[in-house]
HTML snippet that shows the backbone in 3Dmol.js (N, CA, C, O; Angstrom):
<script src="https://3Dmol.org/build/3Dmol-min.js"></script>
<div id="view" style="width:600px;height:400px;position:relative"></div>
<script>
const pdb = `
ATOM      1  N   UNK A   1       3.396 -13.574  34.891  1.00  0.00           N
ATOM      2  CA  UNK A   1       4.418 -12.536  34.963  1.00  0.00           C
ATOM      3  C   UNK A   1       3.805 -11.245  34.428  1.00  0.00           C
ATOM      4  O   UNK A   1       3.213 -11.235  33.348  1.00  0.00           O
ATOM      5  N   UNK A   2       3.943 -10.185  35.164  1.00  0.00           N
ATOM      6  CA  UNK A   2       3.329  -8.923  34.739  1.00  0.00           C
ATOM      7  C   UNK A   2       4.211  -8.162  33.754  1.00  0.00           C
ATOM      8  O   UNK A   2       5.400  -8.447  33.609  1.00  0.00           O
ATOM      9  N   UNK A   3       3.603  -7.191  33.083  1.00  0.00           N
ATOM     10  CA  UNK A   3       4.289  -6.429  32.036  1.00  0.00           C
ATOM     11  C   UNK A   3       5.482  -5.662  32.594  1.00  0.00           C
ATOM     12  O   UNK A   3       6.497  -5.515  31.913  1.00  0.00           O
ATOM     13  N   UNK A   4       5.370  -5.176  33.822  1.00  0.00           N
ATOM     14  CA  UNK A   4       6.461  -4.400  34.418  1.00  0.00           C
ATOM     15  C   UNK A   4       7.695  -5.280  34.629  1.00  0.00           C
ATOM     16  O   UNK A   4       8.824  -4.847  34.400  1.00  0.00           O
ATOM     17  N   UNK A   5       7.468  -6.511  35.064  1.00  0.00           N
ATOM     18  CA  UNK A   5       8.582  -7.430  35.285  1.00  0.00           C
ATOM     19  C   UNK A   5       9.249  -7.795  33.959  1.00  0.00           C
ATOM     20  O   UNK A   5      10.475  -7.866  33.873  1.00  0.00           O
ATOM     21  N   UNK A   6       8.432  -8.028  32.922  1.00  0.00           N
ATOM     22  CA  UNK A   6       8.981  -8.351  31.603  1.00  0.00           C
ATOM     23  C   UNK A   6       9.806  -7.188  31.075  1.00  0.00           C
ATOM     24  O   UNK A   6      10.887  -7.384  30.521  1.00  0.00           O
ATOM     25  N   UNK A   7       9.290  -5.977  31.249  1.00  0.00           N
ATOM     26  CA  UNK A   7      10.018  -4.782  30.800  1.00  0.00           C
ATOM     27  C   UNK A   7      11.338  -4.643  31.553  1.00  0.00           C
ATOM     28  O   UNK A   7      12.353  -4.260  30.970  1.00  0.00           O
ATOM     29  N   UNK A   8      11.323  -4.950  32.829  1.00  0.00           N
ATOM     30  CA  UNK A   8      12.526  -4.864  33.654  1.00  0.00           C
ATOM     31  C   UNK A   8      13.583  -5.871  33.175  1.00  0.00           C
ATOM     32  O   UNK A   8      14.766  -5.542  33.083  1.00  0.00           O
ATOM     33  N   UNK A   9      13.145  -7.091  32.872  1.00  0.00           N
ATOM     34  CA  UNK A   9      14.069  -8.122  32.383  1.00  0.00           C
ATOM     35  C   UNK A   9      14.643  -7.713  31.026  1.00  0.00           C
ATOM     36  O   UNK A   9      15.841  -7.859  30.784  1.00  0.00           O
ATOM     37  N   UNK A  10      13.784  -7.203  30.146  1.00  0.00           N
ATOM     38  CA  UNK A  10      14.248  -6.758  28.828  1.00  0.00           C
ATOM     39  C   UNK A  10      15.272  -5.648  28.969  1.00  0.00           C
ATOM     40  O   UNK A  10      16.258  -5.624  28.232  1.00  0.00           O
ATOM     41  N   UNK A  11      15.061  -4.732  29.895  1.00  0.00           N
ATOM     42  CA  UNK A  11      16.013  -3.636  30.113  1.00  0.00           C
ATOM     43  C   UNK A  11      17.351  -4.179  30.612  1.00  0.00           C
ATOM     44  O   UNK A  11      18.410  -3.723  30.182  1.00  0.00           O
ATOM     45  N   UNK A  12      17.299  -5.152  31.517  1.00  0.00           N
ATOM     46  CA  UNK A  12      18.533  -5.747  32.035  1.00  0.00           C
ATOM     47  C   UNK A  12      19.311  -6.444  30.913  1.00  0.00           C
ATOM     48  O   UNK A  12      20.534  -6.330  30.829  1.00  0.00           O
ATOM     49  N   UNK A  13      18.590  -7.160  30.064  1.00  0.00           N
ATOM     50  CA  UNK A  13      19.255  -7.834  28.945  1.00  0.00           C
ATOM     51  C   UNK A  13      19.865  -6.807  28.011  1.00  0.00           C
ATOM     52  O   UNK A  13      21.014  -6.945  27.592  1.00  0.00           O
ATOM     53  N   UNK A  14      19.098  -5.778  27.683  1.00  0.00           N
ATOM     54  CA  UNK A  14      19.581  -4.721  26.788  1.00  0.00           C
ATOM     55  C   UNK A  14      20.805  -4.032  27.380  1.00  0.00           C
ATOM     56  O   UNK A  14      21.766  -3.749  26.665  1.00  0.00           O
ATOM     57  N   UNK A  15      20.773  -3.763  28.673  1.00  0.00           N
ATOM     58  CA  UNK A  15      21.900  -3.102  29.330  1.00  0.00           C
ATOM     59  C   UNK A  15      23.144  -3.988  29.372  1.00  0.00           C
ATOM     60  O   UNK A  15      24.264  -3.481  29.423  1.00  0.00           O
ATOM     61  N   UNK A  16      22.952  -5.312  29.350  1.00  0.00           N
ATOM     62  CA  UNK A  16      24.096  -6.214  29.443  1.00  0.00           C
ATOM     63  C   UNK A  16      24.781  -6.443  28.086  1.00  0.00           C
ATOM     64  O   UNK A  16      25.878  -6.999  28.034  1.00  0.00           O
ATOM     65  N   UNK A  17      24.141  -6.020  26.998  1.00  0.00           N
ATOM     66  CA  UNK A  17      24.733  -6.195  25.666  1.00  0.00           C
ATOM     67  C   UNK A  17      25.835  -5.145  25.488  1.00  0.00           C
ATOM     68  O   UNK A  17      25.603  -3.959  25.720  1.00  0.00           O
ATOM     69  N   UNK A  18      27.031  -5.578  25.077  1.00  0.00           N
ATOM     70  CA  UNK A  18      28.123  -4.620  24.878  1.00  0.00           C
ATOM     71  C   UNK A  18      27.773  -3.579  23.810  1.00  0.00           C
ATOM     72  O   UNK A  18      27.022  -3.854  22.875  1.00  0.00           O
ATOM     73  N   UNK A  19      28.334  -2.383  23.972  1.00  0.00           N
ATOM     74  CA  UNK A  19      28.030  -1.268  23.069  1.00  0.00           C
ATOM     75  C   UNK A  19      28.403  -1.609  21.623  1.00  0.00           C
ATOM     76  O   UNK A  19      27.673  -1.247  20.700  1.00  0.00           O
ATOM     77  N   UNK A  20      29.512  -2.291  21.416  1.00  0.00           N
ATOM     78  CA  UNK A  20      29.938  -2.657  20.064  1.00  0.00           C
ATOM     79  C   UNK A  20      28.910  -3.537  19.369  1.00  0.00           C
ATOM     80  O   UNK A  20      28.662  -3.384  18.173  1.00  0.00           O
ATOM     81  N   UNK A  21      28.324  -4.442  20.106  1.00  0.00           N
ATOM     82  CA  UNK A  21      27.312  -5.333  19.539  1.00  0.00           C
ATOM     83  C   UNK A  21      26.057  -4.523  19.212  1.00  0.00           C
ATOM     84  O   UNK A  21      25.425  -4.735  18.177  1.00  0.00           O
ATOM     85  N   UNK A  22      25.707  -3.602  20.097  1.00  0.00           N
ATOM     86  CA  UNK A  22      24.542  -2.742  19.844  1.00  0.00           C
ATOM     87  C   UNK A  22      24.757  -1.914  18.576  1.00  0.00           C
ATOM     88  O   UNK A  22      23.853  -1.780  17.750  1.00  0.00           O
ATOM     89  N   UNK A  23      25.963  -1.363  18.433  1.00  0.00           N
ATOM     90  CA  UNK A  23      26.281  -0.568  17.238  1.00  0.00           C
ATOM     91  C   UNK A  23      26.193  -1.431  15.984  1.00  0.00           C
ATOM     92  O   UNK A  23      25.641  -1.012  14.967  1.00  0.00           O
ATOM     93  N   UNK A  24      26.744  -2.644  16.069  1.00  0.00           N
ATOM     94  CA  UNK A  24      26.706  -3.560  14.938  1.00  0.00           C
ATOM     95  C   UNK A  24      25.256  -3.879  14.568  1.00  0.00           C
ATOM     96  O   UNK A  24      24.892  -3.882  13.392  1.00  0.00           O
ATOM     97  N   UNK A  25      24.443  -4.142  15.574  1.00  0.00           N
ATOM     98  CA  UNK A  25      23.032  -4.444  15.329  1.00  0.00           C
ATOM     99  C   UNK A  25      22.333  -3.242  14.704  1.00  0.00           C
ATOM    100  O   UNK A  25      21.531  -3.395  13.782  1.00  0.00           O
ATOM    101  N   UNK A  26      22.635  -2.055  15.203  1.00  0.00           N
ATOM    102  CA  UNK A  26      22.043  -0.838  14.647  1.00  0.00           C
ATOM    103  C   UNK A  26      22.466  -0.619  13.209  1.00  0.00           C
ATOM    104  O   UNK A  26      21.650  -0.252  12.363  1.00  0.00           O
ATOM    105  N   UNK A  27      23.753  -0.847  12.927  1.00  0.00           N
ATOM    106  CA  UNK A  27      24.256  -0.704  11.562  1.00  0.00           C
ATOM    107  C   UNK A  27      23.632  -1.748  10.645  1.00  0.00           C
ATOM    108  O   UNK A  27      23.282  -1.443   9.505  1.00  0.00           O
ATOM    109  N   UNK A  28      23.491  -2.960  11.128  1.00  0.00           N
ATOM    110  CA  UNK A  28      22.882  -4.032  10.329  1.00  0.00           C
ATOM    111  C   UNK A  28      21.427  -3.678  10.011  1.00  0.00           C
ATOM    112  O   UNK A  28      20.967  -3.847   8.882  1.00  0.00           O
ATOM    113  N   UNK A  29      20.728  -3.195  11.002  1.00  0.00           N
ATOM    114  CA  UNK A  29      19.325  -2.822  10.788  1.00  0.00           C
ATOM    115  C   UNK A  29      19.220  -1.729   9.720  1.00  0.00           C
ATOM    116  O   UNK A  29      18.371  -1.795   8.831  1.00  0.00           O
ATOM    117  N   UNK A  30      20.090  -0.729   9.821  1.00  0.00           N
ATOM    118  CA  UNK A  30      20.091   0.363   8.848  1.00  0.00           C
ATOM    119  C   UNK A  30      20.425  -0.153   7.452  1.00  0.00           C
ATOM    120  O   UNK A  30      19.805   0.261   6.472  1.00  0.00           O
ATOM    121  N   UNK A  31      21.396  -1.050   7.357  1.00  0.00           N
ATOM    122  CA  UNK A  31      21.800  -1.611   6.060  1.00  0.00           C
ATOM    123  C   UNK A  31      20.681  -2.456   5.452  1.00  0.00           C
ATOM    124  O   UNK A  31      20.435  -2.399   4.247  1.00  0.00           O
ATOM    125  N   UNK A  32      20.013  -3.232   6.288  1.00  0.00           N
ATOM    126  CA  UNK A  32      18.892  -4.052   5.807  1.00  0.00           C
ATOM    127  C   UNK A  32      17.779  -3.154   5.287  1.00  0.00           C
ATOM    128  O   UNK A  32      17.186  -3.444   4.247  1.00  0.00           O
ATOM    129  N   UNK A  33      17.490  -2.074   5.991  1.00  0.00           N
ATOM    130  CA  UNK A  33      16.472  -1.126   5.534  1.00  0.00           C
ATOM    131  C   UNK A  33      16.851  -0.528   4.176  1.00  0.00           C
ATOM    132  O   UNK A  33      16.005  -0.402   3.291  1.00  0.00           O
ATOM    133  N   UNK A  34      18.113  -0.166   4.020  1.00  0.00           N
ATOM    134  CA  UNK A  34      18.576   0.393   2.749  1.00  0.00           C
ATOM    135  C   UNK A  34      18.413  -0.609   1.612  1.00  0.00           C
ATOM    136  O   UNK A  34      17.941  -0.264   0.529  1.00  0.00           O
ATOM    137  N   UNK A  35      18.808  -1.850   1.870  1.00  0.00           N
ATOM    138  CA  UNK A  35      18.698  -2.890   0.841  1.00  0.00           C
ATOM    139  C   UNK A  35      17.235  -3.123   0.474  1.00  0.00           C
ATOM    140  O   UNK A  35      16.892  -3.234  -0.703  1.00  0.00           O
ATOM    141  N   UNK A  36      16.388  -3.196   1.478  1.00  0.00           N
ATOM    142  CA  UNK A  36      14.953  -3.382   1.213  1.00  0.00           C
ATOM    143  C   UNK A  36      14.391  -2.235   0.386  1.00  0.00           C
ATOM    144  O   UNK A  36      13.639  -2.461  -0.561  1.00  0.00           O
ATOM    145  N   UNK A  37      14.753  -1.009   0.741  1.00  0.00           N
ATOM    146  CA  UNK A  37      14.262   0.146  -0.011  1.00  0.00           C
ATOM    147  C   UNK A  37      14.751   0.108  -1.455  1.00  0.00           C
ATOM    148  O   UNK A  37      13.995   0.431  -2.372  1.00  0.00           O
ATOM    149  N   UNK A  38      15.998  -0.278  -1.665  1.00  0.00           N
ATOM    150  CA  UNK A  38      16.544  -0.371  -3.020  1.00  0.00           C
ATOM    151  C   UNK A  38      15.805  -1.432  -3.831  1.00  0.00           C
ATOM    152  O   UNK A  38      15.457  -1.204  -4.989  1.00  0.00           O
ATOM    153  N   UNK A  39      15.570  -2.582  -3.226  1.00  0.00           N
ATOM    154  CA  UNK A  39      14.892  -3.665  -3.933  1.00  0.00           C
ATOM    155  C   UNK A  39      13.424  -3.320  -4.205  1.00  0.00           C
ATOM    156  O   UNK A  39      12.905  -3.638  -5.275  1.00  0.00           O
ATOM    157  N   UNK A  40      12.759  -2.681  -3.257  1.00  0.00           N
ATOM    158  CA  UNK A  40      11.370  -2.276  -3.465  1.00  0.00           C
ATOM    159  C   UNK A  40      11.262  -1.221  -4.556  1.00  0.00           C
ATOM    160  O   UNK A  40      10.282  -1.188  -5.300  1.00  0.00           O
ATOM    161  N   UNK A  41      12.266  -0.362  -4.652  1.00  0.00           N
ATOM    162  CA  UNK A  41      12.257   0.665  -5.691  1.00  0.00           C
ATOM    163  C   UNK A  41      12.340   0.045  -7.077  1.00  0.00           C
ATOM    164  O   UNK A  41      11.857   0.629  -8.047  1.00  0.00           O
ATOM    165  N   UNK A  42      12.945  -1.130  -7.181  1.00  0.00           N
ATOM    166  CA  UNK A  42      13.060  -1.813  -8.468  1.00  0.00           C
ATOM    167  C   UNK A  42      11.745  -2.469  -8.893  1.00  0.00           C
ATOM    168  O   UNK A  42      11.529  -2.726 -10.077  1.00  0.00           O
ATOM    169  N   UNK A  43      10.875  -2.735  -7.928  1.00  0.00           N
ATOM    170  CA  UNK A  43       9.615  -3.401  -8.236  1.00  0.00           C
ATOM    171  C   UNK A  43       8.635  -2.432  -8.874  1.00  0.00           C
ATOM    172  O   UNK A  43       8.700  -1.222  -8.656  1.00  0.00           O
ATOM    173  N   UNK A  44       7.736  -2.979  -9.657  1.00  0.00           N
ATOM    174  CA  UNK A  44       6.710  -2.175 -10.314  1.00  0.00           C
ATOM    175  C   UNK A  44       5.486  -2.121  -9.410  1.00  0.00           C
ATOM    176  O   UNK A  44       4.513  -2.846  -9.619  1.00  0.00           O
ATOM    177  N   UNK A  45       5.545  -1.252  -8.401  1.00  0.00           N
ATOM    178  CA  UNK A  45       4.457  -1.141  -7.429  1.00  0.00           C
ATOM    179  C   UNK A  45       3.965   0.303  -7.369  1.00  0.00           C
ATOM    180  O   UNK A  45       4.663   1.236  -7.766  1.00  0.00           O
ATOM    181  N   UNK A  46       2.751   0.456  -6.863  1.00  0.00           N
ATOM    182  CA  UNK A  46       2.194   1.790  -6.686  1.00  0.00           C
ATOM    183  C   UNK A  46       1.825   1.966  -5.218  1.00  0.00           C
ATOM    184  O   UNK A  46       1.642   0.995  -4.484  1.00  0.00           O
ATOM    185  N   UNK A  47       1.720   3.213  -4.813  1.00  0.00           N
ATOM    186  CA  UNK A  47       1.326   3.490  -3.436  1.00  0.00           C
ATOM    187  C   UNK A  47      -0.177   3.277  -3.291  1.00  0.00           C
ATOM    188  O   UNK A  47      -0.916   3.212  -4.273  1.00  0.00           O
ATOM    189  N   UNK A  48      -0.596   3.173  -2.056  1.00  0.00           N
ATOM    190  CA  UNK A  48      -2.019   3.010  -1.773  1.00  0.00           C
ATOM    191  C   UNK A  48      -2.800   4.218  -2.303  1.00  0.00           C
ATOM    192  O   UNK A  48      -3.908   4.067  -2.817  1.00  0.00           O
ATOM    193  N   UNK A  49      -2.226   5.401  -2.178  1.00  0.00           N
ATOM    194  CA  UNK A  49      -2.888   6.615  -2.654  1.00  0.00           C
ATOM    195  C   UNK A  49      -3.053   6.579  -4.177  1.00  0.00           C
ATOM    196  O   UNK A  49      -4.102   6.948  -4.703  1.00  0.00           O
ATOM    197  N   UNK A  50      -2.010   6.132  -4.874  1.00  0.00           N
ATOM    198  CA  UNK A  50      -2.091   6.038  -6.336  1.00  0.00           C
ATOM    199  C   UNK A  50      -3.158   5.032  -6.757  1.00  0.00           C
ATOM    200  O   UNK A  50      -3.875   5.252  -7.733  1.00  0.00           O
ATOM    201  N   UNK A  51      -3.260   3.940  -6.027  1.00  0.00           N
ATOM    202  CA  UNK A  51      -4.271   2.934  -6.315  1.00  0.00           C
ATOM    203  C   UNK A  51      -5.672   3.510  -6.097  1.00  0.00           C
ATOM    204  O   UNK A  51      -6.574   3.271  -6.900  1.00  0.00           O
ATOM    205  N   UNK A  52      -5.853   4.260  -5.024  1.00  0.00           N
ATOM    206  CA  UNK A  52      -7.150   4.889  -4.756  1.00  0.00           C
ATOM    207  C   UNK A  52      -7.547   5.839  -5.883  1.00  0.00           C
ATOM    208  O   UNK A  52      -8.703   5.851  -6.305  1.00  0.00           O
ATOM    209  N   UNK A  53      -6.600   6.632  -6.369  1.00  0.00           N
ATOM    210  CA  UNK A  53      -6.876   7.564  -7.458  1.00  0.00           C
ATOM    211  C   UNK A  53      -7.289   6.804  -8.713  1.00  0.00           C
ATOM    212  O   UNK A  53      -8.246   7.184  -9.388  1.00  0.00           O
ATOM    213  N   UNK A  54      -6.567   5.733  -9.023  1.00  0.00           N
ATOM    214  CA  UNK A  54      -6.890   4.939 -10.209  1.00  0.00           C
ATOM    215  C   UNK A  54      -8.262   4.279 -10.077  1.00  0.00           C
ATOM    216  O   UNK A  54      -8.999   4.181 -11.058  1.00  0.00           O
ATOM    217  N   UNK A  55      -8.605   3.832  -8.883  1.00  0.00           N
ATOM    218  CA  UNK A  55      -9.921   3.227  -8.666  1.00  0.00           C
ATOM    219  C   UNK A  55     -11.030   4.258  -8.865  1.00  0.00           C
ATOM    220  O   UNK A  55     -12.075   3.945  -9.437  1.00  0.00           O
ATOM    221  N   UNK A  56     -10.809   5.473  -8.399  1.00  0.00           N
ATOM    222  CA  UNK A  56     -11.803   6.536  -8.578  1.00  0.00           C
ATOM    223  C   UNK A  56     -11.967   6.872 -10.059  1.00  0.00           C
ATOM    224  O   UNK A  56     -13.084   7.053 -10.544  1.00  0.00           O
ATOM    225  N   UNK A  57     -10.842   6.951 -10.770  1.00  0.00           N
ATOM    226  CA  UNK A  57     -10.913   7.226 -12.206  1.00  0.00           C
ATOM    227  C   UNK A  57     -11.667   6.121 -12.937  1.00  0.00           C
ATOM    228  O   UNK A  57     -12.485   6.396 -13.816  1.00  0.00           O
ATOM    229  N   UNK A  58     -11.396   4.893 -12.579  1.00  0.00           N
ATOM    230  CA  UNK A  58     -12.070   3.758 -13.198  1.00  0.00           C
ATOM    231  C   UNK A  58     -13.571   3.791 -12.915  1.00  0.00           C
ATOM    232  O   UNK A  58     -14.376   3.508 -13.802  1.00  0.00           O
ATOM    233  N   UNK A  59     -13.943   4.129 -11.708  1.00  0.00           N
ATOM    234  CA  UNK A  59     -15.355   4.229 -11.352  1.00  0.00           C
ATOM    235  C   UNK A  59     -16.046   5.306 -12.183  1.00  0.00           C
ATOM    236  O   UNK A  59     -17.145   5.083 -12.692  1.00  0.00           O
ATOM    237  N   UNK A  60     -15.416   6.464 -12.326  1.00  0.00           N
ATOM    238  CA  UNK A  60     -16.005   7.542 -13.130  1.00  0.00           C
ATOM    239  C   UNK A  60     -16.121   7.134 -14.596  1.00  0.00           C
ATOM    240  O   UNK A  60     -17.116   7.436 -15.255  1.00  0.00           O
ATOM    241  N   UNK A  61     -15.096   6.445 -15.103  1.00  0.00           N
ATOM    242  CA  UNK A  61     -15.157   5.986 -16.486  1.00  0.00           C
ATOM    243  C   UNK A  61     -16.280   4.973 -16.685  1.00  0.00           C
ATOM    244  O   UNK A  61     -16.985   5.012 -17.693  1.00  0.00           O
ATOM    245  N   UNK A  62     -16.442   4.076 -15.734  1.00  0.00           N
ATOM    246  CA  UNK A  62     -17.510   3.081 -15.824  1.00  0.00           C
ATOM    247  C   UNK A  62     -18.883   3.766 -15.834  1.00  0.00           C
ATOM    248  O   UNK A  62     -19.768   3.400 -16.607  1.00  0.00           O
ATOM    249  N   UNK A  63     -19.039   4.762 -14.963  1.00  0.00           N
ATOM    250  CA  UNK A  63     -20.306   5.500 -14.917  1.00  0.00           C
ATOM    251  C   UNK A  63     -20.560   6.216 -16.234  1.00  0.00           C
ATOM    252  O   UNK A  63     -21.691   6.255 -16.718  1.00  0.00           O
ATOM    253  N   UNK A  64     -19.518   6.775 -16.805  1.00  0.00           N
ATOM    254  CA  UNK A  64     -19.645   7.486 -18.087  1.00  0.00           C
ATOM    255  C   UNK A  64     -20.025   6.516 -19.216  1.00  0.00           C
ATOM    256  O   UNK A  64     -20.871   6.837 -20.051  1.00  0.00           O
ATOM    257  N   UNK A  65     -19.409   5.349 -19.239  1.00  0.00           N
ATOM    258  CA  UNK A  65     -19.731   4.341 -20.253  1.00  0.00           C
ATOM    259  C   UNK A  65     -21.187   3.904 -20.105  1.00  0.00           C
ATOM    260  O   UNK A  65     -21.896   3.769 -21.103  1.00  0.00           O
ATOM    261  N   UNK A  66     -21.633   3.687 -18.886  1.00  0.00           N
ATOM    262  CA  UNK A  66     -23.021   3.277 -18.658  1.00  0.00           C
ATOM    263  C   UNK A  66     -23.986   4.359 -19.134  1.00  0.00           C
ATOM    264  O   UNK A  66     -25.013   4.053 -19.739  1.00  0.00           O
ATOM    265  N   UNK A  67     -23.663   5.614 -18.865  1.00  0.00           N
ATOM    266  CA  UNK A  67     -24.518   6.719 -19.305  1.00  0.00           C
ATOM    267  C   UNK A  67     -24.556   6.780 -20.835  1.00  0.00           C
ATOM    268  O   UNK A  67     -25.620   6.985 -21.420  1.00  0.00           O
ATOM    269  N   UNK A  68     -23.405   6.603 -21.482  1.00  0.00           N
ATOM    270  CA  UNK A  68     -23.358   6.614 -22.946  1.00  0.00           C
ATOM    271  C   UNK A  68     -24.129   5.430 -23.538  1.00  0.00           C
ATOM    272  O   UNK A  68     -24.787   5.568 -24.569  1.00  0.00           O
ATOM    273  N   UNK A  69     -24.046   4.277 -22.886  1.00  0.00           N
ATOM    274  CA  UNK A  69     -24.809   3.115 -23.352  1.00  0.00           C
ATOM    275  C   UNK A  69     -26.308   3.378 -23.268  1.00  0.00           C
ATOM    276  O   UNK A  69     -27.059   2.997 -24.166  1.00  0.00           O
ATOM    277  N   UNK A  70     -26.743   4.024 -22.195  1.00  0.00           N
ATOM    278  CA  UNK A  70     -28.161   4.360 -22.056  1.00  0.00           C
ATOM    279  C   UNK A  70     -28.597   5.347 -23.140  1.00  0.00           C
ATOM    280  O   UNK A  70     -29.672   5.204 -23.722  1.00  0.00           O
ATOM    281  N   UNK A  71     -27.758   6.346 -23.404  1.00  0.00           N
ATOM    282  CA  UNK A  71     -28.076   7.310 -24.459  1.00  0.00           C
ATOM    283  C   UNK A  71     -28.174   6.615 -25.810  1.00  0.00           C
ATOM    284  O   UNK A  71     -29.061   6.918 -26.608  1.00  0.00           O
ATOM    285  N   UNK A  72     -27.267   5.691 -26.062  1.00  0.00           N
ATOM    286  CA  UNK A  72     -27.277   4.961 -27.317  1.00  0.00           C
ATOM    287  C   UNK A  72     -28.544   4.122 -27.452  1.00  0.00           C
ATOM    288  O   UNK A  72     -29.146   4.070 -28.524  1.00  0.00           O
ATOM    289  N   UNK A  73     -28.939   3.478 -26.385  1.00  0.00           N
ATOM    290  CA  UNK A  73     -30.172   2.691 -26.412  1.00  0.00           C
ATOM    291  C   UNK A  73     -31.376   3.582 -26.691  1.00  0.00           C
ATOM    292  O   UNK A  73     -32.267   3.204 -27.452  1.00  0.00           O
ATOM    293  N   UNK A  74     -31.405   4.758 -26.081  1.00  0.00           N
ATOM    294  CA  UNK A  74     -32.528   5.681 -26.302  1.00  0.00           C
ATOM    295  C   UNK A  74     -32.546   6.165 -27.744  1.00  0.00           C
ATOM    296  O   UNK A  74     -33.616   6.325 -28.331  1.00  0.00           O
ATOM    297  N   UNK A  75     -31.387   6.395 -28.312  1.00  0.00           N
ATOM    298  CA  UNK A  75     -31.316   6.839 -29.692  1.00  0.00           C
ATOM    299  C   UNK A  75     -31.714   5.722 -30.663  1.00  0.00           C
ATOM    300  O   UNK A  75     -32.281   5.996 -31.721  1.00  0.00           O
ATOM    301  N   UNK A  76     -31.427   4.496 -30.317  1.00  0.00           N
ATOM    302  CA  UNK A  76     -31.746   3.365 -31.182  1.00  0.00           C
ATOM    303  C   UNK A  76     -33.211   2.952 -31.065  1.00  0.00           C
ATOM    304  O   UNK A  76     -33.739   2.335 -31.990  1.00  0.00           O
ATOM    305  N   UNK A  77     -33.866   3.264 -29.986  1.00  0.00           N
ATOM    306  CA  UNK A  77     -35.244   2.848 -29.784  1.00  0.00           C
ATOM    307  C   UNK A  77     -36.183   3.402 -30.847  1.00  0.00           C
ATOM    308  O   UNK A  77     -36.936   2.625 -31.434  1.00  0.00           O
ATOM    309  N   UNK A  78     -36.182   4.683 -31.122  1.00  0.00           N
ATOM    310  CA  UNK A  78     -37.114   5.180 -32.147  1.00  0.00           C
ATOM    311  C   UNK A  78     -36.856   4.510 -33.511  1.00  0.00           C
ATOM    312  O   UNK A  78     -37.796   4.269 -34.269  1.00  0.00           O
ATOM    313  N   UNK A  79     -35.613   4.218 -33.814  1.00  0.00           N
ATOM    314  CA  UNK A  79     -35.305   3.549 -35.076  1.00  0.00           C
ATOM    315  C   UNK A  79     -35.907   2.148 -35.095  1.00  0.00           C
ATOM    316  O   UNK A  79     -36.356   1.682 -36.142  1.00  0.00           O
ATOM    317  N   UNK A  80     -35.921   1.475 -33.956  1.00  0.00           N
ATOM    318  CA  UNK A  80     -36.503   0.138 -33.867  1.00  0.00           C
ATOM    319  C   UNK A  80     -38.018   0.201 -33.955  1.00  0.00           C
ATOM    320  O   UNK A  80     -38.643  -0.693 -34.525  1.00  0.00           O
ATOM    321  N   UNK A  81     -38.613   1.244 -33.398  1.00  0.00           N
ATOM    322  CA  UNK A  81     -40.068   1.400 -33.413  1.00  0.00           C
ATOM    323  C   UNK A  81     -40.587   1.678 -34.820  1.00  0.00           C
ATOM    324  O   UNK A  81     -41.729   1.336 -35.127  1.00  0.00           O
ATOM    325  N   UNK A  82     -39.781   2.287 -35.674  1.00  0.00           N
ATOM    326  CA  UNK A  82     -40.195   2.626 -37.043  1.00  0.00           C
ATOM    327  C   UNK A  82     -40.335   1.374 -37.898  1.00  0.00           C
ATOM    328  O   UNK A  82     -41.071   1.396 -38.884  1.00  0.00           O
ATOM    329  N   UNK A  83     -39.675   0.316 -37.565  1.00  0.00           N
ATOM    330  CA  UNK A  83     -39.664  -0.888 -38.405  1.00  0.00           C
ATOM    331  C   UNK A  83     -40.915  -1.678 -38.254  1.00  0.00           C
ATOM    332  O   UNK A  83     -41.067  -2.720 -38.891  1.00  0.00           O
TER     333      UNK A  83
END
`;
const viewer = $3Dmol.createViewer("view");
viewer.addModel(pdb, "pdb");
viewer.setStyle({}, {cartoon: {color: "spectrum"}});
viewer.zoomTo();
viewer.render();
</script>
C-alpha cells in the first residue's frame, strides 16, 4: 500500500469523526499537556543548555586544579632535592 493511499484513508477516517469528539480529543490533549508541564515543573531537572554550561565550568575547574597541582609539584621539587 503506498503512502498516498494511506494518507487518503487517514483523511477519510478523520473526516468521519464527529466534531464534538474531535473537540473533546483536542481538549484532552491540551489538558494532558498542561498536567505534564505542571508535573515536570515540580521535578528537579535542568535544561540541556544548563547542563552544557555546568559541564564547561567543571572542565575549566578541572584544568585549573591540574595546573595548580603541577605548580605545587614544581614548588615542592627543590625542597625535595635539598634533602
